[in-house]
C-alpha atoms as one frame of an Amber mdcrd trajectory, in Angstrom:
protein
   0.000   0.000   0.000   2.844   2.299   0.867   4.541   1.601  -2.490   1.401
   2.468  -4.432   1.002   5.715  -2.511   4.644   6.611  -3.180   4.276   6.050
  -6.915   1.173   8.224  -7.083   2.868  10.960  -5.087   5.935  10.778  -7.347
   3.770  11.228 -10.447   1.993  14.214  -8.942   5.306  15.782  -7.958   6.690
  15.479 -11.474   3.551  16.971 -12.946   3.644  19.947 -10.584   7.386  20.363
 -10.916   7.320  20.920 -14.667   8.930  24.335 -15.207   6.645  26.937 -16.735
   7.117  30.624 -17.441   3.455  31.374 -16.784   1.031  32.731 -14.228  -2.487
  31.656 -13.342  -4.193  29.609 -16.035  -1.048  28.990 -18.014  -1.103  32.095
 -20.192   2.337  33.570 -20.666   2.104  36.895 -18.879   4.372  38.625 -21.392
   1.409  38.750 -23.765  -1.388  41.287 -23.462  -1.390  45.023 -23.021  -1.132
  47.185 -19.949  -3.565  49.480 -18.223  -1.795  52.422 -19.875  -2.516  50.991
 -23.318   1.190  50.544 -24.159   2.564  47.177 -25.208   5.469  46.308 -22.916
   8.042  43.607 -23.576  11.770  43.242 -22.976  12.753  45.241 -26.041  10.226
  48.087 -25.818  11.042  48.475 -22.110  14.636  49.341 -23.024  13.305  52.435
 -24.807  12.563  53.847 -21.352  15.639  55.717 -20.169  15.307  54.513 -16.561
  15.078  50.835 -17.579  18.031  51.217 -19.936  20.076  52.942 -17.217  19.293
  50.285 -14.575  20.070  47.386 -16.920  23.289  49.035 -18.057  24.489  49.829
 -14.526  23.907  46.311 -13.209  25.242  44.574 -16.335  28.421  46.621 -16.464
  28.971  46.275 -12.721  28.812  42.467 -12.803  30.846  42.307 -16.024  33.603
  44.507 -14.602  34.172  42.562 -11.375  37.325  40.416 -11.117  36.355  36.753
 -11.495  38.792  34.019 -10.417  38.933  30.282  -9.829  40.188  29.217  -6.382
  41.475  25.924  -5.036  41.422  24.965  -1.372  44.843  25.084   0.232  44.625
  22.355   2.865  42.370  23.337   5.749  43.738  26.870   6.185  42.198  28.681
   3.248  42.205  28.997  -0.516  44.497  30.228  -3.263  44.022  31.230  -6.865
  44.225  28.473  -9.453  45.568  30.165 -12.609  46.272  26.749 -14.153  42.638
  25.624 -13.949  40.918  25.400 -17.383  38.029  27.590 -16.213  40.298  30.505
 -15.293  40.996  31.495 -18.883  37.426  30.747 -19.920  35.794  32.958 -17.282
  38.426  35.636 -16.745  39.621  36.222 -20.303  37.765  34.687 -23.233  34.670
  32.441 -23.015  34.630  32.078 -26.810  36.570  33.368 -29.809  34.065  36.135
 -30.496  33.630  37.654 -27.017  35.685  38.931 -24.151  34.761  37.987 -20.610
  33.331  41.472 -20.033  31.025  41.343 -23.067  29.932  37.779 -22.282  28.996
  38.555 -18.674  27.393  41.867 -19.652  25.212  40.088 -22.223  24.098  37.336
 -19.835  23.394  39.839 -17.052  21.231  41.924 -19.411  19.292  38.773 -20.333
  18.876  37.969 -16.652  17.530  41.446 -15.853  15.143  41.613 -18.801  13.940
  38.023 -19.221  14.646  36.685 -15.743  16.873  33.916 -17.153  20.322  33.717
 -18.729  21.473  30.764 -20.847  24.788  29.767 -22.411  25.702  26.638 -24.330
  28.617  24.688 -22.838  31.073  23.003 -25.222  33.247  20.446 -23.377  36.447
  18.607 -24.205  37.054  14.856 -23.894  37.798  15.164 -20.156  34.515  16.950
 -19.514  36.009  20.410 -18.907  34.171  23.367 -20.520  36.224  24.933 -23.317
  33.690  27.353 -24.840  30.582  29.228 -23.690  28.093  30.738 -26.142  25.192
  32.925 -24.904  21.685  32.012 -26.087  18.631  34.260 -26.295  16.152  33.499
 -23.489  13.074  34.131 -25.637  14.130  31.247 -27.889  14.643  28.766 -25.057
  12.071  26.319 -23.688  12.731  24.294 -20.536  10.900  20.985 -20.088  11.333
  17.524 -18.599  11.869  14.227 -20.372   9.933  11.072 -19.321  12.621  10.248
 -16.740  12.215  13.658 -15.073  15.502  15.186 -16.285  15.534  18.780 -17.491
  15.735  19.280 -21.256  16.512  22.600 -22.938  15.055  23.209 -26.412  16.547
  26.132 -28.334  14.935  27.557 -31.451  17.924  28.439 -33.620  17.877  29.889
 -37.132  18.341  26.367 -38.506  15.655  24.706 -36.403  15.159  23.279 -32.936
  18.133  22.018 -30.961  17.657  19.876 -27.843  20.347  20.203 -25.162  20.931
  18.183 -22.019  21.311  19.904 -18.667  25.087  19.278 -18.730  25.335  21.347
 -21.932  23.609  24.470 -20.635  24.683  27.139 -18.165  21.371  28.400 -16.760
  21.253  31.319 -14.336  17.615  31.748 -13.204  16.263  34.866 -11.558  13.491
  35.108  -9.000  10.792  32.545  -9.783   7.985  30.522  -8.268   9.363  27.009
  -8.819  13.121  27.497  -8.388  13.746  26.347 -11.962  12.586  29.203 -14.180
  12.984  32.885 -13.367  10.270  35.390 -14.160  10.907  38.527 -16.150  11.043
  41.711 -13.996   9.765  43.561 -17.068   6.676  41.368 -17.228   5.997  41.571
 -13.504   6.241  45.391 -13.560   4.782  45.981 -17.011   2.133  48.460 -15.801
   4.740  50.712 -14.182   6.914  50.616 -17.302   3.867  51.064 -19.544   2.939
  54.229 -17.644   6.471  55.544 -18.151   6.240  54.842 -21.895   2.803  56.476
 -22.129   4.044  59.551 -20.252   6.997  59.884 -22.611   4.749  59.570 -25.660
   2.383  62.199 -24.259   5.259  64.592 -23.640   6.681  63.998 -27.120   3.295
  64.620 -28.771   2.738  67.697 -26.626   6.020  69.320 -27.593   5.631  68.244
 -31.214   2.565  70.471 -31.159   4.657  73.400 -29.989   3.780  72.822 -26.306
   0.358  74.330 -26.943  -2.752  72.416 -25.806  -5.690  71.808 -28.110  -8.838
  73.845 -28.036 -12.116  74.851 -29.705 -12.729  77.522 -32.325 -16.036  79.264
 -31.638 -17.882  81.147 -34.377 -20.981  83.254 -33.686 -22.606  82.113 -36.892
 -22.718  78.929 -38.940 -19.418  77.595 -40.289 -19.937  76.476 -43.870 -16.785
  74.352 -44.159 -15.497  73.316 -40.676 -12.979  70.836 -42.065 -11.266  73.490
 -44.168 -11.177  75.870 -41.207  -9.692  73.196 -38.936  -6.999  72.252 -41.456
  -6.146  75.874 -42.078  -5.772  76.533 -38.345  -3.604  73.462 -37.780  -1.336
  74.235 -40.710  -0.735  77.809 -39.520  -0.673  77.506 -35.726   0.551  74.000
 -34.796   3.962  72.358 -34.620   6.784  74.795 -35.359   4.240  77.525 -36.089
   2.566  77.219 -32.694   3.869  80.527 -31.366   2.745  82.680 -34.279   0.257
  85.425 -33.559  -3.246  84.393 -34.584  -5.545  87.010 -36.110  -9.184  85.980
 -35.650 -11.875  87.419 -37.935 -15.678  87.470 -38.021 -16.021  87.081 -34.242
 -14.017  83.847 -34.158 -12.811  82.896 -30.662 -10.303  80.267 -29.437 -11.012
  78.379 -26.178  -8.337  76.177 -24.588  -9.618  72.729 -23.641  -6.771  70.428
 -22.620  -5.357  70.495 -19.123  -1.853  72.022 -19.070   0.934  69.600 -18.117
   1.694  71.396 -14.859  -1.925  70.902 -13.757  -1.871  67.245 -14.801   1.382
  66.781 -12.824   3.155  65.633 -15.958   6.668  66.298 -14.663   5.900  64.777
 -11.259   4.589  61.637 -12.936   7.739  61.258 -15.006   9.938  61.725 -11.938
   7.917  59.209  -9.921   8.190  56.603 -12.677  11.981  56.934 -12.646  11.993
  56.118  -8.931   9.462  53.338  -9.515  11.654  51.648 -12.121  14.781  52.147
  -9.977  12.874  50.443  -7.146  12.119  47.437  -9.384  15.821  46.861 -10.024
  16.843  48.041  -6.519  19.162  50.712  -7.940  19.736  53.934  -5.938  18.019
  56.850  -7.727  21.247  58.880  -7.884  22.774  56.186 -10.102  20.113  56.805
 -12.762  20.481  60.579 -12.607  17.943  61.541  -9.914  19.977  63.621  -7.438
  17.025  65.294  -5.713  17.514  63.453  -2.401  21.260  62.868  -2.694  24.146
  64.821  -1.217  27.893  64.461  -0.836  27.359  63.030   2.635  25.014  60.185
   1.686  25.997  59.203  -1.885  28.956  57.151  -0.647  26.716  55.294   1.808
  24.123  54.671  -0.897  26.850  53.308  -3.172  28.016  50.891  -0.465  24.405
  49.791   0.075  24.126  49.243  -3.689  27.018  46.773  -3.507  25.699  45.047
  -0.381  21.976  44.807  -1.096  21.821  44.940  -4.916  24.988  43.521  -6.429
  25.825  40.920  -3.804  22.646  38.789  -4.311  23.239  38.785  -8.076  26.890
  37.857  -7.556  25.959  34.917  -5.301  23.418  33.758  -7.891  26.132  33.887
 -10.580  28.754  32.121  -8.481  26.552  29.216  -7.473  25.193  28.730 -11.001
  28.718  28.770 -12.482  29.991  26.221  -9.956  26.957  23.968 -10.399  27.173
  23.927 -14.202  30.908  24.191 -14.956  32.786  22.337 -12.211  33.265  18.602
 -12.511  31.591  16.529  -9.761  35.004  15.385  -8.536  36.269  18.926  -7.908
  33.222  20.650  -6.422  34.544  20.067  -2.899  37.948  21.623  -3.607  37.434
  24.262  -6.334  35.312  27.407  -6.180  34.523  30.374  -8.440  34.374  33.789
  -6.813  33.805  37.413  -7.790  35.869  40.037  -5.975  33.779  42.910  -4.573
  36.556  44.464  -2.482  37.244  47.249  -4.960  33.620  48.421  -4.877  33.421
  48.281  -1.072  36.392  50.549  -0.485  35.597  53.879   1.118  37.352  57.202
   0.582  41.148  57.475   0.818  41.261  58.711   4.418  38.926  55.968   5.680
  40.955  53.283   3.872  44.232  54.502   5.335  42.783  54.531   8.851  41.451
  51.008   8.394  44.781  49.761   7.046  46.596  51.338   9.988  44.341  49.530
  12.468  44.833  46.274  10.569  48.634  46.495  10.575  48.843  47.482  14.252
  46.609  44.562  15.273  48.445  41.962  13.236  45.798  40.827  10.741  47.344
  42.871   7.864  50.932  42.895   6.677  52.427  45.739   4.633  52.176  43.627
   1.493  48.525  42.812   2.230  47.759  46.532   2.159  49.926  47.216  -0.888
  48.174  44.400  -2.730  44.750  45.883  -1.946  45.942  49.253  -3.243  47.428
  47.662  -6.409  50.999  48.630  -5.477  54.183  46.629  -6.005  54.916  44.249
  -3.118  57.983  44.661  -0.894  60.518  41.811  -0.742  60.794  39.641   2.372
  64.142  41.267   3.172  62.316  44.540   3.792  59.675  42.981   6.008  56.821
  43.208   3.532  55.155  40.002   4.767  55.859  40.421   8.479  52.821  40.620
  10.776  53.356  42.856  13.791  51.305  43.495  16.915  51.145  46.498  19.195
  52.790  45.335  22.450  50.868  47.668  24.776  47.928  45.291  24.963  47.979
  42.580  27.696  45.449  40.043  28.915  43.137  41.167  31.691  44.495  38.460
  34.000  48.026  39.810  33.579  47.179  43.409  34.456  49.383  44.451  37.422
  51.682  41.425  37.123  54.662  43.554  36.189  53.952  45.920  39.110  53.832
  43.013  41.598  57.136  41.639  40.246  58.883  44.991  40.710  57.407  45.403
  44.226  58.767  41.964  45.253  62.237  42.792  43.956  62.282  46.115  45.860
  61.535  44.404  49.206  64.535  42.109  48.923
């Protein structure tokens, strides 16, 4: 009885666990309009300056971080492994057409826009990855085969290509099943649609010479209203909007549209910038909104950007790279790590004070500090690797011991 129940439960689990990029009744939520009436997808969203700025900032930040392969050095720590095959692949050149910066920038942009990043893994005879090629997320379908293993189907220009899990580097974003990430653009399409609609309204408004529409009132009967309307628009709209209008035969012009300042046009645009920055968790000053920023808090906001925005993305990258690229036999001894130290450094005075405390308390050597500041290291003959400790500090139990020793010697 227990075996039958287990088999039924296993079948239900596989059915529920099938990865889907959908919400509710199975409809892909990238389709359909928004409440603003603007169609929003990953490509149209990039036409919004705030979305473009956020995607660019995060993509370039992740792409510019030092990325190294490390090997455990006994039980004491780790050291770089420049001889590991993945070092050249990740740090220098993932394929013959891309640098490491461009490759990581491309995958990070895919991750921010589609919620998933994919790359095909080409391996050598030993199983080590030798080439990584990015793949467009909107052409990828993730499914399961009858045995329950993940299968990736890519729609290339030459047809469908099925790839096993071992042949795909998949970095998923936030999702509901842990297998497929959901597009931030799709989840926030109404906010982005409002930004697009506001931009279009502003463009149309200024294309009309920044003059609102209105009504021409005539005391009598207008014989040909279409001709009068066309004549007015040709003479007093667009680049001619500021010409002086001479009205004849008792004709009057009445303004109808609400001026932008009354409709809070500028406030709406500013709010949407903050709204989009909030979606990507980017400080507003990094997308050009300096209204609430000052010299005293920008540095703190930048440090918070590294800690609360970049760090989760970096961890997601690191774990996905190690899961997909490391051989099973080396996962316990080899790791892949980004270096965030350069972004976490404060101003020059704060760094020097911190280094001074580190050297005096023995957990920094002179060469440790020079390495962090990208300076040439001192040779051992000059004490570059010596760790020193301020001798004024004693244990609490030893306080007064020297005084008691001297007092005993004086009594003799």
